[in-house]
C-alpha positions as CSV (number, residue, x, y, z in Angstrom):
1,M,-24.1,42.4,0.6
2,T,-20.8,44.2,1.8
3,L,-18.8,41.9,3.9
4,R,-15.8,42.2,6.2
5,K,-12.4,42.0,5.2
6,P,-10.8,38.9,5.0
7,S,-7.5,37.5,6.4
8,R,-6.9,36.6,2.7
9,D,-6.9,40.6,2.0
10,R,-9.3,40.1,-0.6
11,G,-10.4,43.6,-0.7
12,R,-6.8,45.0,-1.5
13,S,-5.2,45.9,-4.6
14,R,-2.6,43.2,-6.2
15,N,0.0,45.9,-6.1
16,H,-0.4,45.9,-2.4
17,R,-1.2,42.4,-1.1
18,P,1.6,40.2,0.2
19,V,1.9,37.2,-2.2
20,G,1.8,33.9,0.0
21,P,2.6,30.8,-0.1
22,A,0.5,28.6,-2.6
23,L,2.7,26.4,-1.0
24,L,0.4,23.6,-2.1
25,A,-0.2,24.8,-5.5
26,A,3.3,24.3,-6.2
27,L,2.7,20.7,-5.4
28,A,0.1,20.6,-7.3
29,A,1.4,22.4,-10.0
30,G,4.0,19.2,-10.2
31,A,1.7,16.7,-10.2
32,V,0.2,18.6,-13.0
33,L,2.9,17.2,-14.8
34,L,2.0,13.8,-14.2
35,S,1.2,11.3,-16.8
36,G,0.5,7.7,-16.9
37,C,-1.9,7.4,-13.9
38,S,-4.6,4.7,-14.7
39,A,-8.3,5.6,-14.2
40,S,-7.8,2.9,-11.1
41,D,-5.6,5.3,-9.6
42,S,-8.2,8.2,-9.5
43,A,-8.8,9.4,-6.0
44,H,-10.8,12.0,-5.9
45,D,-18.4,43.6,-9.3
46,R,-19.8,45.2,-9.7
47,S,-17.6,47.7,-11.5
48,S,-15.7,49.6,-9.6
49,G,-18.2,52.0,-7.9
50,T,-20.9,51.3,-11.2
51,S,-24.0,48.8,-11.3
52,Q,-25.2,47.4,-14.0
53,E,-28.7,47.3,-15.3
54,G,-30.2,44.0,-15.9
55,G,-29.8,42.5,-19.5
56,R,-26.6,44.7,-19.8
57,R,-23.6,42.8,-21.0
58,A,-20.2,42.7,-19.2
59,Q,-17.0,42.9,-20.7
60,G,-16.9,39.3,-21.2
61,G,-19.9,39.3,-23.0
62,N,-22.0,37.5,-20.7
63,P,-25.1,38.8,-18.9
64,A,-24.5,40.1,-15.2
65,P,-27.2,40.6,-12.8
66,G,-27.8,43.8,-11.5
67,P,-27.3,44.4,-7.7
68,A,-30.4,44.0,-5.7
69,Q,-31.4,47.0,-3.4
70,G,-31.4,46.0,0.1
71,T,-33.8,47.7,2.7
72,P,-32.7,51.4,3.7
73,G,-32.2,51.8,7.3
74,T,-30.9,48.2,8.1
75,T,-27.5,46.8,9.1
76,G,-26.6,43.5,6.9
77,L,-24.5,40.9,9.0
78,A,-21.7,38.7,7.2
79,D,-24.3,36.0,6.9
80,G,-27.3,37.6,5.2
81,T,-29.0,38.2,8.8
82,A,-30.2,41.4,10.1
83,E,-30.7,43.1,13.8
84,G,-34.1,42.4,15.0
85,E,-35.3,39.3,13.3
86,D,-35.7,35.9,15.4
87,D,-34.3,32.8,13.7
88,G,-34.9,30.6,16.8
89,R,-31.2,31.1,17.9
90,R,-30.3,34.6,18.0
91,T,-32.1,38.1,17.0
92,A,-31.2,39.0,13.1
93,A,-32.5,41.1,10.3
94,P,-33.0,42.1,7.0
95,P,-29.8,42.6,5.2
96,A,-28.6,46.1,4.1
97,D,-28.3,44.2,0.5
98,Y,-28.7,40.8,-1.3
99,L,-25.1,40.4,-2.8
100,S,-22.6,37.6,-1.4
101,T,-19.1,37.8,-2.9
102,F,-16.0,35.2,-2.6
103,A,-12.8,34.1,-4.3
104,L,-13.0,30.6,-5.3
105,D,-11.2,28.0,-3.7
106,V,-10.1,24.6,-4.4
107,D,-8.3,23.7,-1.4
108,T,-9.1,20.1,0.6
109,A,-6.5,20.3,3.2
110,S,-9.2,20.7,5.9
111,W,-11.3,17.6,5.2
112,G,-8.0,15.7,4.6
113,Y,-6.8,16.0,7.8
114,A,-10.1,15.8,9.6
115,R,-10.8,12.5,8.0
116,R,-7.0,11.3,9.2
117,T,-7.9,12.6,12.8
118,L,-11.3,11.0,13.1
119,A,-9.7,7.6,11.7
120,D,-7.4,7.8,14.4
121,G,-9.9,7.8,17.0
122,N,-9.6,11.9,17.7
123,L,-12.0,14.6,17.1
124,P,-10.5,17.3,14.8
125,D,-9.9,21.1,16.4
126,P,-12.9,22.8,15.1
127,A,-10.9,25.8,13.9
128,T,-9.4,23.6,11.7
129,V,-13.1,22.8,10.1
130,R,-13.4,24.4,7.4
131,P,-17.0,23.5,5.7
132,E,-15.8,24.9,2.0
133,E,-13.0,22.3,1.8
134,F,-15.0,19.2,2.7
135,V,-17.8,20.6,0.3
136,N,-15.3,20.9,-2.6
137,S,-13.5,17.4,-1.9
138,F,-15.9,15.4,-3.3
139,R,-16.6,15.0,-7.3
140,Q,-19.8,16.8,-8.4
141,D,-21.8,16.2,-11.9
142,Y,-21.8,19.7,-13.5
143,R,-21.6,20.0,-17.3
144,Q,-18.1,21.3,-18.5
145,P,-18.0,24.5,-20.7
146,D,-16.5,24.4,-24.2
147,G,-13.3,26.7,-23.6
148,N,-11.3,28.2,-21.0
149,G,-13.6,29.5,-17.9
150,F,-16.7,28.2,-16.1
151,S,-19.8,26.6,-16.4
152,V,-22.8,27.8,-14.0
153,T,-25.3,25.5,-12.2
154,V,-27.5,26.8,-9.6
155,D,-30.1,24.1,-7.9
156,G,-31.3,23.6,-4.4
157,A,-33.8,21.4,-2.3
158,R,-35.7,21.6,1.1
159,T,-34.3,21.1,4.4
160,D,-35.9,19.9,7.8
161,A,-35.9,23.4,8.9
162,A,-39.0,25.1,8.4
163,D,-39.1,27.5,5.3
164,W,-35.5,27.1,4.7
165,S,-33.6,25.3,1.6
166,L,-29.7,24.6,0.7
167,M,-28.9,26.2,-2.7
168,R,-26.1,24.7,-4.4
169,V,-23.9,27.2,-7.1
170,G,-21.9,25.0,-9.0
171,L,-18.9,25.8,-10.9
172,A,-16.9,23.7,-13.5
173,T,-13.7,24.2,-15.7
174,R,-13.1,22.3,-18.8
175,T,-10.6,19.4,-18.4
176,G,-6.9,19.7,-19.2
177,S,-5.3,19.5,-22.8
178,G,-3.3,16.6,-22.0
179,Q,0.2,16.0,-20.8
180,D,2.1,16.6,-24.0
181,R,0.4,19.8,-25.0
182,R,0.4,21.6,-21.6
183,P,3.7,23.9,-20.8
184,P,7.1,22.7,-19.4
185,A,7.5,23.0,-15.6
186,A,10.2,24.1,-13.4
187,L,9.3,23.0,-9.8
188,T,11.4,23.7,-6.8
189,F,10.4,21.1,-4.0
190,V,10.9,22.7,-0.8
191,V,11.1,19.3,1.4
192,D,10.8,19.5,5.6
193,I,13.3,17.0,7.1
194,S,12.9,18.0,10.7
195,G,12.8,15.5,13.2
196,S,9.0,15.5,13.4
197,M,8.9,14.2,10.0
198,A,10.5,11.0,11.1
199,E,7.4,9.5,11.7
200,P,5.8,6.8,9.6
201,G,3.5,8.6,6.9
202,R,5.6,11.7,6.7
203,L,9.0,12.0,5.3
204,D,8.5,8.4,3.7
205,L,5.7,9.6,1.9
206,V,7.0,12.7,0.6
207,R,10.1,10.7,-0.5
208,K,7.7,8.1,-2.4
209,S,5.2,11.0,-3.4
210,L,8.4,12.6,-5.2
211,D,9.5,9.6,-6.8
212,L,6.2,9.0,-8.4
213,M,6.3,12.4,-9.6
214,T,9.8,12.5,-11.3
215,D,8.6,9.1,-13.5
216,R,5.6,10.9,-14.6
217,L,7.4,14.3,-15.7
218,R,8.2,15.1,-19.1
219,G,12.1,15.3,-20.3
220,D,11.7,19.2,-20.6
221,D,10.6,19.7,-17.2
222,S,13.0,20.8,-14.7
223,V,13.3,20.2,-10.8
224,A,15.4,21.3,-7.8
225,I,15.1,20.2,-4.5
226,V,15.6,22.1,-1.2
227,A,15.8,20.1,2.3
228,F,15.6,22.2,5.5
229,S,15.4,21.4,9.1
230,N,17.2,23.8,11.5
231,K,18.8,25.2,8.3
232,A,18.1,24.8,4.4
233,E,20.3,23.2,2.2
234,T,20.2,22.8,-1.6
235,R,20.0,19.0,-2.7
236,L,19.5,19.3,-6.5
237,P,20.0,22.7,-8.3
238,M,17.3,23.2,-11.1
239,T,18.0,20.2,-13.3
240,R,16.5,19.2,-16.7
241,L,14.9,15.8,-16.4
242,D,15.8,14.4,-19.9
243,D,18.4,11.9,-18.8
244,N,18.7,13.0,-15.1
245,R,15.8,11.2,-13.8
246,K,18.4,8.6,-11.9
247,R,20.2,12.0,-10.1
248,V,16.7,13.2,-9.2
249,H,15.9,9.8,-7.6
250,E,19.1,9.2,-5.5
251,A,18.5,13.1,-4.2
252,V,15.2,12.2,-2.8
253,D,16.4,8.7,-1.4
254,R,19.0,10.6,0.5
255,L,16.2,13.0,2.2
256,R,16.6,12.1,5.9
257,P,14.6,13.5,9.0
258,T,17.4,15.4,11.3
259,D,16.7,18.5,13.9
260,S,14.2,21.1,14.2
261,T,11.7,22.9,12.0
262,N,12.8,25.9,10.2
263,V,10.2,26.6,7.7
264,E,11.7,30.6,6.9
265,A,14.9,29.3,5.9
266,G,13.4,26.5,3.9
267,V,11.2,28.6,2.1
268,T,13.5,31.4,1.5
269,R,16.1,29.2,-0.2
270,G,13.4,27.5,-2.3
271,Y,12.2,31.0,-4.0
272,D,16.0,31.8,-4.2
273,I,16.7,28.7,-5.9
274,A,13.0,29.0,-7.8
275,V,14.2,32.5,-9.1
276,E,17.8,31.6,-10.3
277,G,16.4,28.7,-12.4
278,R,13.1,30.5,-13.5
279,R,12.4,29.6,-17.1
280,A,10.6,31.8,-19.6
281,G,7.5,30.2,-20.9
282,A,7.2,27.4,-18.2
283,T,5.2,27.2,-15.2
284,N,7.5,28.1,-12.3
285,R,6.2,27.0,-9.0
286,V,7.4,26.4,-5.3
287,V,5.9,23.4,-3.7
288,L,6.5,22.8,0.4
289,L,6.0,19.5,1.9
290,S,5.8,19.9,5.4
291,D,3.9,19.2,8.6
292,A,3.9,22.8,9.0
293,L,5.4,22.5,13.0
294,A,7.4,25.4,12.9
295,N,9.8,26.1,15.9
296,T,12.5,27.8,14.5
297,G,13.3,30.9,12.8
298,T,10.2,33.0,11.7
299,T,7.3,31.2,12.6
300,S,4.4,33.5,11.5
301,A,2.7,33.5,8.2
302,D,2.9,37.2,7.6
303,A,6.6,37.4,7.7
304,L,7.3,34.5,5.6
305,L,4.8,36.3,3.2
306,E,7.0,39.0,3.1
307,R,9.7,37.2,1.6
308,I,8.0,35.4,-0.9
309,D,6.1,38.7,-2.3
310,G,8.6,39.9,-4.7
311,A,9.2,36.5,-6.2
312,R,5.9,36.3,-7.0
313,R,5.1,39.5,-8.1
314,D,8.1,40.1,-10.1
315,H,8.8,36.6,-11.5
316,G,5.1,34.7,-11.5
317,I,6.5,32.0,-9.2
318,T,3.5,30.5,-7.0
319,L,3.5,28.2,-4.2
320,F,1.9,25.1,-3.4
321,G,1.5,23.3,-0.3
322,V,1.1,19.6,0.9
323,G,0.4,18.6,4.3
324,V,1.5,15.5,6.0
325,G,1.6,14.0,9.7
326,S,-0.8,12.9,12.5
327,D,0.5,16.3,14.3
328,Y,0.0,18.8,11.7
329,N,-0.1,22.5,11.9
330,D,-3.1,22.9,9.9
331,A,-3.5,26.6,11.3
332,F,-0.3,27.8,10.3
333,M,-0.4,26.3,6.5
334,E,-3.6,27.5,6.2
335,R,-2.6,31.1,7.1
336,L,0.3,30.7,4.7
337,V,-1.8,29.6,1.9
338,D,-4.6,32.2,2.6
339,K,-2.2,35.0,2.6
340,G,-0.5,33.9,-0.7
341,D,-3.4,33.0,-2.5
342,G,-2.5,29.3,-3.1
343,H,-3.7,26.0,-2.7
344,T,-3.5,23.2,0.0
345,V,-3.9,19.6,0.3
346,Y,-3.3,17.0,2.8
347,V,-2.5,13.7,2.0
348,S,-2.0,10.6,4.7
349,D,-1.1,7.3,3.0
350,E,-0.1,6.1,-0.5
351,E,-3.0,5.9,-2.0
352,E,-3.9,9.7,-1.2
353,A,-0.7,10.7,-2.5
354,R,-1.3,9.3,-5.9
355,G,-4.5,10.6,-6.1
356,V,-3.0,14.3,-5.3
357,F,0.0,13.8,-8.2
358,C,-2.2,11.8,-10.4
359,D,-5.4,14.0,-10.2
360,E,-5.2,17.2,-8.4
361,L,-1.5,17.8,-9.5
362,P,-1.7,17.5,-13.0
363,A,-4.8,19.9,-12.5
364,Q,-2.6,23.0,-11.5
365,V,0.2,23.3,-14.2
366,E,-2.5,24.5,-16.9
367,L,-4.8,27.4,-15.7
368,R,-8.2,28.0,-16.9
369,A,-8.8,30.8,-15.0
370,R,-7.1,33.7,-13.2
371,D,-8.3,35.9,-10.5
372,A,-12.1,34.0,-10.2
373,K,-14.5,35.7,-8.1
374,A,-18.2,34.5,-7.7
375,Q,-21.0,37.1,-6.8
376,V,-24.3,35.7,-5.9
377,S,-27.3,38.2,-6.3
378,F,-30.4,37.4,-4.2
379,D,-34.0,38.5,-5.1
380,P,-35.3,40.6,-2.1
381,R,-38.9,39.8,-3.2
382,N,-38.5,36.2,-2.5
383,V,-35.4,35.7,-0.3
384,E,-35.8,36.7,3.3
385,R,-32.3,35.8,4.6
386,F,-29.5,33.7,3.4
387,R,-26.0,32.3,4.4
388,L,-23.1,31.3,2.7
389,I,-21.7,28.3,4.7
390,G,-18.1,28.8,4.9
391,Y,-15.7,30.7,2.6
392,D,-15.0,32.6,5.7
393,N,-11.3,33.8,4.5
394,R,-12.5,33.9,1.2
395,R,-15.1,36.7,1.0
396,V,-14.4,39.8,-1.1
397,A,-16.1,43.1,-0.8
398,D,-19.4,43.4,-3.1
399,D,-17.9,46.5,-5.1
400,S,-15.0,44.7,-6.0
401,F,-16.2,41.7,-7.6
402,R,-15.6,43.5,-10.9
403,D,-12.4,45.4,-9.7
404,D,-9.7,43.1,-11.5
405,S,-6.8,44.6,-9.4
406,V,-8.5,42.6,-6.6
407,D,-7.2,39.0,-6.1
408,G,-9.2,36.4,-6.7
409,G,-8.5,32.5,-7.1
410,E,-6.5,30.5,-9.9
411,V,-8.5,27.4,-10.9
412,G,-6.8,24.7,-13.2
413,P,-8.8,22.2,-15.5
414,G,-11.2,20.0,-14.3
415,H,-11.8,21.6,-11.4
416,T,-15.4,22.1,-10.0
417,V,-16.1,24.9,-7.1
418,T,-19.0,24.4,-4.7
419,A,-20.7,26.9,-2.7
420,L,-23.7,26.1,-0.7
421,Y,-26.1,28.8,0.6
422,A,-28.8,28.5,3.5
423,V,-31.8,30.4,1.9
424,R,-34.8,31.3,3.7
425,L,-37.8,32.5,1.4
426,R,-40.2,34.5,2.1
427,P,-44.0,32.9,2.6
428,G,-45.6,32.2,-0.9
429,A,-42.1,32.9,-2.8
430,S,-42.6,32.0,-6.3
431,G,-40.4,33.0,-9.4
432,H,-36.7,34.2,-9.4
433,V,-34.1,33.6,-6.3
434,A,-31.2,33.9,-7.4
435,T,-28.5,34.8,-10.0
436,A,-24.8,33.3,-9.7
437,T,-22.3,35.1,-11.6
438,V,-18.7,34.1,-11.7
439,R,-16.2,36.4,-13.0
440,W,-12.2,35.1,-14.2
441,L,-9.2,36.6,-16.1
442,D,-8.3,34.8,-19.3
443,P,-5.1,32.9,-18.4
444,D,-2.7,34.4,-20.8
445,G,-4.1,37.9,-22.1
446,R,-6.0,38.8,-18.9
447,A,-9.0,39.5,-20.9
448,P,-12.1,39.4,-18.4
449,H,-14.8,37.1,-18.9
450,E,-18.1,36.3,-17.0
451,E,-20.8,33.6,-16.9
452,S,-23.9,33.5,-15.2
453,G,-26.7,30.8,-13.8
454,R,-30.5,31.7,-12.0
455,V,-32.6,29.4,-9.9
456,E,-36.1,29.8,-9.3
457,A,-38.0,29.1,-6.1
458,S,-39.7,26.0,-7.3
459,A,-36.1,24.5,-7.4
460,L,-35.8,25.0,-3.5
461,T,-39.2,24.2,-2.6
462,G,-39.8,20.8,-4.3
463,G,-38.5,17.6,-2.5
464,G,-36.2,17.4,0.3
465,W,-32.5,17.4,0.0
466,E,-32.4,13.4,0.7
467,Q,-34.6,13.1,-2.6
468,A,-32.2,15.4,-4.9
469,A,-29.5,14.0,-7.3
470,P,-26.8,12.0,-5.3
471,R,-24.0,14.6,-5.4
472,F,-26.3,17.4,-4.6
473,Q,-26.7,14.8,-1.4
474,V,-23.0,14.6,-1.0
475,A,-22.4,18.2,-0.9
476,V,-25.2,18.4,1.7
477,A,-23.8,15.6,3.8
478,A,-20.3,17.1,3.9
479,A,-21.5,20.1,5.0
480,Y,-23.5,18.5,7.9
481,L,-20.8,16.9,8.9
482,A,-18.6,19.8,9.0
483,S,-21.3,21.7,11.0
484,S,-21.4,19.0,13.7
485,L,-17.5,19.1,14.1
486,R,-17.1,22.6,13.7
487,E,-19.9,23.9,16.3
488,R,-18.1,22.3,18.9
489,G,-16.0,25.1,19.5
490,G,-18.7,27.8,19.6
491,G,-19.1,30.9,17.7
492,W,-20.7,28.9,14.7
493,E,-24.2,28.7,14.0
494,P,-25.5,25.5,12.7
495,V,-26.5,24.7,9.4
496,P,-30.1,25.0,9.1
497,G,-31.7,21.8,8.8
498,A,-28.6,19.7,10.3
499,V,-29.6,16.2,10.7
500,G,-28.2,14.0,13.0
501,L,-25.3,12.3,12.7
502,G,-27.3,9.0,13.5
503,R,-29.3,10.0,10.2
504,L,-26.5,11.5,8.6
505,S,-24.6,8.0,8.8
506,E,-27.8,6.0,7.1
507,V,-27.6,8.7,4.5
508,T,-24.0,8.8,3.7
509,A,-23.7,4.7,3.6
510,R,-26.8,4.7,1.1
511,L,-24.9,7.3,-1.1
512,A,-21.6,5.1,-0.9
513,E,-23.3,2.1,-2.1
514,R,-25.2,4.1,-4.9
515,T,-22.3,6.3,-6.1
516,E,-19.5,3.5,-5.7
517,D,-17.1,6.2,-5.2
518,P,-14.2,5.8,-2.6
519,E,-14.5,9.2,-1.6
520,V,-17.8,9.0,-0.4
521,R,-17.1,5.7,1.2
522,R,-14.5,7.8,3.3
523,L,-17.2,10.3,3.9
524,S,-19.5,7.4,5.3
525,D,-17.0,6.2,7.6
526,A,-16.1,9.9,8.5
527,V,-19.7,10.2,9.5
528,R,-19.6,6.8,11.8
529,Q,-16.7,7.9,13.4
530,A,-17.5,11.0,14.7
531,R,-20.7,9.9,15.8
532,R,-19.1,7.5,18.1
533,L,-17.0,10.2,19.2
534,L,-19.4,12.8,19.7
535,G,-21.9,10.3,21.2
């Protein structure tokens, strides 16, 4: 189905889109450089205007599904519904087509901030709840491919809602080649030292994180530090580590909170330093560490993105964002990251910081895929309706799937990406339900590749979701929690089959015991806290 143009401008050519604050991507890039973290530290197109017939192979050498034809004369909606059909909550009707296309996303900040907010005894603002980031914050069980690119796993299970199932599209990349074999990195850390960063768990956590990263980086890596409050100041020019680690630690230790927050000044100076210190053949990143509570200078994401557009387009410098603080401007950071095609994480304590710097960040210096997009083709003979859960800002026009000038997501090694669909099957459905295809560009030569996976009706109509594999249950539980938190704000249709928080608490408690995964235990705690707050 052709979806509305997202705020991330996914339908625009790379030559015209604003390059954005992959703020956190820079951070992640830095972490990518880390080594020495112990196991116990772990946290967590269609071708432009043309279609392909079934069995025909795309440029990447893998079969791509032909686009399913919609019902003539109907108007499709973004969730796969159409006007005139009663779903029990609103009228909707058969979609104009049976395609769903989105750019891949590995952000997790929405989950991290919601968990912190619930732990503090408060409910998160529904506008900050992004279901796909909840789902993608948990380890999955997908097989890894042999080389660059992705494996594709598609499965599903029934829900409690009549005729509705949940379908999981899982993509995975191969783990990294190792600290010694990655390219060197040139990282510019842009650190918020405004007065709001004085709260415990903000600047103190940033300093600990930077010290941790400095000790993990290789000698041939380079680091620069820019601090900003009401103005920006270069605290350390681009410096090759080698014998200079003590100098870096001293610059980090001198970071102290001062005045107001001028994000514009910090990001602008950071990019100036990154361009000046850019190293050929290295991974060049800007990493923004902030609570994003901008109150002076230019405080709109669009204006900031205009300033960094040229640096990314002309020099390949990307931006990565790390959010901190109980009073965190998620909306502002999300706008920056969405517009800038970046990644974002949120950390609230040392354990999470170690997870970011030991696990997530190291997965950012190397790349497995550029401009990655996914397209799911549903079979209209068996599918009556479908709905992609989340990814509101990642939707891509269906006919841009194989247009490689249209921006997708950048994905590093060892990443998994999960998309959940609510699927309403037709009575007596059997056989093929959907084919999911991921398209990406090779990180170096930019050659296009595709990989596909398919699912049959039997996989969606067998057992209920609580009898499915544990990791499938975790993904569903995360989506149901996000749905409960999101629907308080209105304008959000609950995920079909969503269970009450009491039952969800029982399910996640069992999953925490079964998986012995600390992050699943945090999910169980968050469900329990949400149940208490929502009554």
